[in-house]
N, C-alpha and C positions, 0 to 999 in steps of 0.2 A: 542574153539570160545566162547565168550557166547550167552547165550540162547539171542534168537529173532534178533541178526545181522552174519543172513549166506555168506552175501555176502563177494565175496572176495574183498581183498585191497592189495594195495601199501605198506609193508612197509620197513623203515628204520631204523639201529640197532641206539638207542640211546647212547652208548659210541662212537659210530664213528661219529655220529651229535656232541656232546662235545668235542672232541677228534680234530674237522674238523679243528680249527682256531687255535689251538695250535702250531705247525710248524710256519704258515705266523708271529704269532705274538711273539715267540720266537726269529724267523730269524731279522725278520723286527726289533725288539727292540736291538737284540745284533749287528747289523750294523750302528743302529743309537746311539747307546752307545758308540760304538766305534771311531766313526764321533765324535760325542758328547766331549768325551776326548779330542782333538785335536784343542778344540777351548777352550780360557780361561776361558771366560762366566762372570756373574757380580760375583759369590759368588767365584771364584777357583776354578781347578778339584779337588782339594782334597774335599773340602766341596760337591760340585757335589753327585762326586763318591759315600761320606757316603750317603748323600741324598738318593741318586738312590740306595742302597741298603736297605735302612730302603724300601722304595718304591716297590720293589724287594718280599722282605719278605711279606710284606704287601698285596699286591699284590696276588699272590701265594696266601694267608692263604685265603681270604676275598673270591676270585673262588673258594678257592678247596671245600671249606664249606658250598659256599652258595646254598640253596635252597637244603639242602640233606634231610630234612624232607620232602619234597614235593615230589624228587625218590621216597624216601622210603613206602610214600603212594602208589603210583602207582604204584609199584614194588611189594608189597602186593596185589594189586587187580587185575594184571597181567590176564589175560586169555591165553587161550590154541591157538597160531595163528590156523587158517583153512588148510587145506591140500591144496585148489585154492587158497591163499596168496600169493602176489608174494613180495619175499625174494630182496629187493635193492641192486645190487652192493656196496662196501662199496669206491668202488670207485666214482664212480654214487654219492653218499653220500654224500661225500668230495669235488668233486666238484659243485654241488649244492651250497653245506655253502659257500665254495669258492667264486664264479661265483656272487652269493646276498650278498655276502660281500666286494668284491675288493672297491669298492670306502671307504667305512667305513676303511680297513686296509692301502689304504692310504694316507686316513688323520690321523687316527693315528702315518702313519709314520712320516707326513710331521706333526704334532704337536709337535713329538717329536725331530726328527732334529731342530726347531725352538727355543724347549724350553732350548736346550745346551746354547745357546747365552745368557741365565738368570741363568742356572745351568745345567753345564756339563755333560751329560751321563745319569740324572735323568729319565728325559721322555723314553728313550729308555730300562732302565733297568726296569724301569714301565711296558713298554709293554712287554717288558721278562718274567717278572715275572708274569704275566697274562697270557699269552701261556703255561709256567709252574701248574700256577691254574690249568689249562685244564688238563694236562696232569693225574693232580694229582688224579682231579676229575674222570677221566675214570679211573684209575687204579682203582679206590674205587667203582665202578660199577662193574668191571670186577670180584675183589674180591667176591662182590655179586653173582656175574655169575657165577661162581666157588662153589662157599659155595652151591648154590641154584640148581646146574648145569643145569640150562635154562639162555639162553639167549634171554633179554628184547628188544624189538622192539617198534615203534612208529609207526602210520598209516602216511604215507605221507602229505594226505591232511589235517593234523592234526597240522603240524608244518608253521610256518610262513611263506611271500611270498620270507622270503631269505632262508630258507629251514634249520634255525634251529629254538630254545626254545621248546627243546626237553622235556620238564615240564613247558610249557608255562598253560596260562590258557584256550586255547582252546585243550589240552589233556585229552582227560578222563580217560584212561587207557593205560596200555601196554598190550602186545601180549607176549608172552614165546614160544621159540623152545627147541627143545634140545641143545646141548652144541656146538653138533656136524656142525649147521647149518648154514647157510652163506658163505663165504667168509673173514670173519674178526674174531679174536682168541677175548675171552672174555676181555672187555677193548677197542676193537676196534681197536686193531694194525692189521696188516696183520696177514693172516695166514700163518704158517710156510708152505712149499713142500710138508714138509713129513707127514702133519697134515692131508691136502689135501686126501693123499692117501686111 
């Protein structure tokens, strides 16, 4: 634990926060794109799907690489978590993020569906690409965690009101634990039952 900060803190896994929105964005995007293909739209299905494919790739790349420098800086300055710090369960972290972002997810889904009347499937593929980008970023964090043999945690009270932004301005530093701590594997995925024993 960092010197001068001896108080116990609630800690959430950084990679879990990052990937919490991946599945809802992916499935909302897939569903919106599937429905969007049924609508001819102003541009026609072929142009819509091609535009959607381009948006998918761009969104995945932008989200995956966005703020990597900030994550790297915070990772390098990670202090050891104290024995009294409370490690938040993966399910709680995911639930907090999804509850905090539920209206944004609903609005994004509605916008993706609505855009199909102009450019079929493109909005849905953009959403799906955002979800893939979050998975890629979490996987990158997981590779760093494995390489350094330390899991990265962020103070819960430094996350925003919706339970997100693990590399936001409010975050001063990460904390680290051993690779076996908590109930999530490196990268934020569920830890397999065999790994928990």
